[in-house]
Every structure is written in C-alpha cells, then in structure tokens.
C-alpha positions in Angstrom: 14.5 26.3 7.4 17.1 27.2 10.9 17.0 29.8 13.1 19.5 32.0 10.5 18.1 31.0 7.5 17.9 28.2 4.2 19.5 25.5 3.0 18.1 24.9 -0.9 19.6 21.8 -2.7 19.5 19.0 -5.0 22.2 16.5 -5.7 24.7 19.0 -8.1 23.9 22.7 -6.0 23.2 24.1 -2.9 22.2 27.2 -2.1 22.5 29.4 1.1 19.4 31.5 1.8 19.4 34.7 2.7 22.4 34.9 -0.2 23.9 38.7 1.6 23.9 36.7 4.6 26.2 33.2 3.5 28.0 35.3 0.8 31.0 34.6 2.8 30.4 31.1 3.5 33.1 28.9 2.4 31.8 25.1 2.3 33.8 22.0 3.9 35.3 19.7 1.5 33.7 16.9 0.3 34.7 13.9 2.7 32.4 11.0 0.8 33.3 9.7 -2.5 31.6 10.9 -5.7 28.7 8.8 -6.6 28.2 6.9 -10.0 24.5 7.6 -9.7 22.0 6.1 -7.1 20.5 3.2 -9.9 24.4 1.8 -10.5 24.9 2.5 -6.8 21.7 0.3 -5.6 22.7 -2.6 -9.1 25.7 -2.9 -8.0 25.0 -3.7 -4.2 23.0 -5.7 -5.5 25.1 -8.0 -7.8 27.5 -8.2 -5.0 25.2 -8.9 -1.9 26.5 -5.9 -0.4 23.0 -4.0 1.2 25.1 -1.5 3.4 27.5 -0.1 0.2 25.2 2.3 -1.6 25.2 5.9 0.2 21.3 6.0 -0.1 21.0 3.1 1.7 18.7 1.9 4.0 20.1 2.8 7.7 20.1 6.6 5.3 17.4 6.9 3.3 14.3 5.6 5.8 14.8 8.5 8.4 15.4 11.0 5.6 12.2 9.7 4.0 10.5 9.7 7.2 11.8 13.4 7.7 10.7 14.8 4.7 7.2 12.9 4.6 6.9 14.8 7.8 7.4 18.3 6.6 4.5 17.5 4.5 2.5 16.5 7.2 3.5 19.8 9.1 2.6 21.9 6.5 -0.6 20.0 5.6 -1.9 20.3 9.7 -1.4 24.1 9.4 2.3 24.3 8.9 2.4 23.8 13.1 6.2 21.8 15.2 5.9 18.6 15.4 6.8 16.4 18.8 7.3 13.0 16.9 7.8 9.7 18.6 9.1 7.4 15.6 8.4 4.5 18.0 4.8 4.9 17.2 4.2 6.9 14.5 2.7 9.6 16.5 3.3 13.3 17.0 1.9 13.5 20.0 1.3 17.2 20.0 -0.8 17.2 16.8 -3.6 15.2 16.8 -4.7 16.9 14.5 -1.9 15.0 12.5 -3.1 12.1 12.9 -5.2 11.8 9.8 -2.1 12.6 7.5 0.5 9.9 8.9 -3.1 6.7 9.0 -5.0 5.9 6.4 -8.8 4.9 7.3 -9.9 3.0 5.8 -13.4 2.2 3.8 -15.7 -0.3 5.6 -14.7 -3.9 4.8 -11.0 -2.7 3.2 -7.9 -2.8 5.9 -4.2 -3.9 5.1 -4.3 -5.6 8.6 -4.6 -9.3 9.2 
C-alpha cells in the first residue's frame, strides 16, 4: 500500500490498484532469470554449498518476512503505523504492539537459559 495505490502480487501475477489509475503502466523488463522453483533452488544451493544462490536466500527472505509480520502486528495493534527499531525488535512509537512481538510465557516456562 502506498500513497498512490496498492500492488497485489503472487508468484505469477501482479496487479496495481486502482486499475483505472494504472491502466497505462508498463512494467519494467525482467532482469532476474526465472526461478526453477524455490524448493529446487534450495536443494541445489545445499548440494553445491552455495547458500547465497537461491533468489530467496535468507539475506532477502529474513527482512521480507520481518516486514510482512510487522504488517500483522500493525493490524493487531489497531492499524497503527509502526516506527520499527529492528536492532532492538521494538515498535518505538507503539507500546501496545509489544504483546504481539514478544510472547509472555506462563510462570515456569521460558525459552531463555
């Protein structure tokens, strides 16, 4: 979602909304070679010891996942814009978002040593 509209994408389709506003849009030429599929890319990278090779390697997929999950946190916190401090894993302007970022464990249960 941006100031001028929305983009909805999956692996094969991309749609700009509102459609009438973007009817004359010409997408850029494809510059990344087509994927053989993310599962096959992962297997090939493991077999060849090339962890940077898959198009969705962790240096890309980690931050992407963080951004997607923060969208869910924003929604659950009341559709609030979040100012995100990635290093400290905190929404600096939304203390109400904290409950959706870090779990509170019952007494006697913990993931810490």
